[in-house]
Structure formats: structure tokens, C-alpha cells
PLY file of the C-alpha trace (Angstrom):
ply
format ascii 1.0
element vertex 86
property float x
property float y
property float z
element edge 85
property int vertex1
property int vertex2
end_header
146.29 249.72 67.53
144.71 248.07 70.56
147.90 246.36 71.72
147.67 248.06 75.11
144.29 246.42 75.71
145.81 243.01 75.02
148.66 243.76 77.42
146.17 244.98 80.04
144.11 241.80 79.68
147.15 239.55 80.02
148.33 241.53 83.05
144.91 241.21 84.71
144.91 237.44 84.14
148.40 237.09 85.61
147.49 239.25 88.62
144.29 237.25 89.17
146.11 233.91 89.15
148.79 235.33 91.44
146.23 236.54 93.99
144.47 233.17 93.84
147.71 231.26 94.43
148.77 233.52 97.31
145.37 233.11 98.95
145.51 229.33 98.55
148.98 229.15 100.11
148.03 231.41 103.03
144.79 229.54 103.64
146.55 226.17 103.56
149.25 227.32 105.96
146.64 228.72 108.34
144.48 225.59 108.34
147.25 223.02 108.84
146.88 221.31 112.19
143.40 222.75 112.78
140.00 221.43 111.92
138.20 222.94 108.98
135.99 225.87 109.88
132.31 225.03 109.45
131.58 228.46 107.96
134.09 228.19 105.11
132.88 227.50 101.62
133.75 227.81 97.99
132.15 229.21 94.91
133.00 230.04 91.37
131.84 231.63 88.18
132.40 230.60 84.58
131.54 233.14 81.91
130.93 231.74 78.43
130.26 234.87 76.46
127.35 236.63 78.16
126.13 233.43 79.86
127.21 233.03 83.50
127.48 229.61 85.14
127.70 229.90 88.92
128.45 227.15 91.41
129.20 226.92 95.09
129.09 224.87 98.24
126.20 226.86 99.68
123.41 229.08 98.35
125.17 232.14 99.77
128.27 231.45 97.70
126.17 231.08 94.57
124.60 234.48 95.27
128.09 236.01 95.55
129.09 234.38 92.25
125.96 235.72 90.56
126.72 239.21 91.88
130.19 238.90 90.33
128.55 237.84 87.06
126.35 240.93 87.02
129.36 243.18 87.64
131.36 241.46 84.89
128.49 241.77 82.40
128.14 245.49 83.18
131.89 245.99 82.70
131.75 244.10 79.39
128.88 246.28 78.15
130.76 249.45 79.12
133.90 248.29 77.30
131.83 247.31 74.28
130.32 250.77 73.95
133.61 252.56 74.69
135.64 250.72 72.08
133.01 250.10 69.40
132.93 253.75 68.30
134.87 254.63 65.18
0 1
1 2
2 3
3 4
4 5
5 6
6 7
7 8
8 9
9 10
10 11
11 12
12 13
13 14
14 15
15 16
16 17
17 18
18 19
19 20
20 21
21 22
22 23
23 24
24 25
25 26
26 27
27 28
28 29
29 30
30 31
31 32
32 33
33 34
34 35
35 36
36 37
37 38
38 39
39 40
40 41
41 42
42 43
43 44
44 45
45 46
46 47
47 48
48 49
49 50
50 51
51 52
52 53
53 54
54 55
55 56
56 57
57 58
58 59
59 60
60 61
61 62
62 63
63 64
64 65
65 66
66 67
67 68
68 69
69 70
70 71
71 72
72 73
73 74
74 75
75 76
76 77
77 78
78 79
79 80
80 81
81 82
82 83
83 84
84 85
């Protein structure tokens, strides 16, 4: 009944990993032979249910990760109310 949602979720995961890998390859190729830019940083977000865990190399990256968490929680709430009706 909701097989298309499963397929959509799997497709989004595959697309996300693909974009991440392409970015990593492009960034590595660009930075070879050059010193690391002082303004670069990293950050991430782990969602365990509704609880976000944000981390990053600078406070700015943590703020970006928290903004992503808020967007993801809003999307989850919208999907919950859209598909919980019977």
C-alpha cells in the first residue's frame, strides 16, 4: 500500500550518498597540492527519532546543523499528519 514511500525513501538515501561522494571527490581533487583553506569546516547531524545530535568544527557549523534539524523535524511532522489519516 505504501510501497512507493519505501521506494522514495530508498531513492533519497541513494541520492544523498551520491551527492556526498561527488562532493568529497571534487573537494579532494581541488585541494590536492594546495594548503587547506582556513575558512573550511565540517559539521553533521544525527537524528535519533525526534532527538537531534549536532556536531561541527566551529559554532557556525553547529548552527547550520541545528537549522537542518529543525527543517527535518518539521518535514517529519508534516509527513506524520499527512499519512496518519485513515
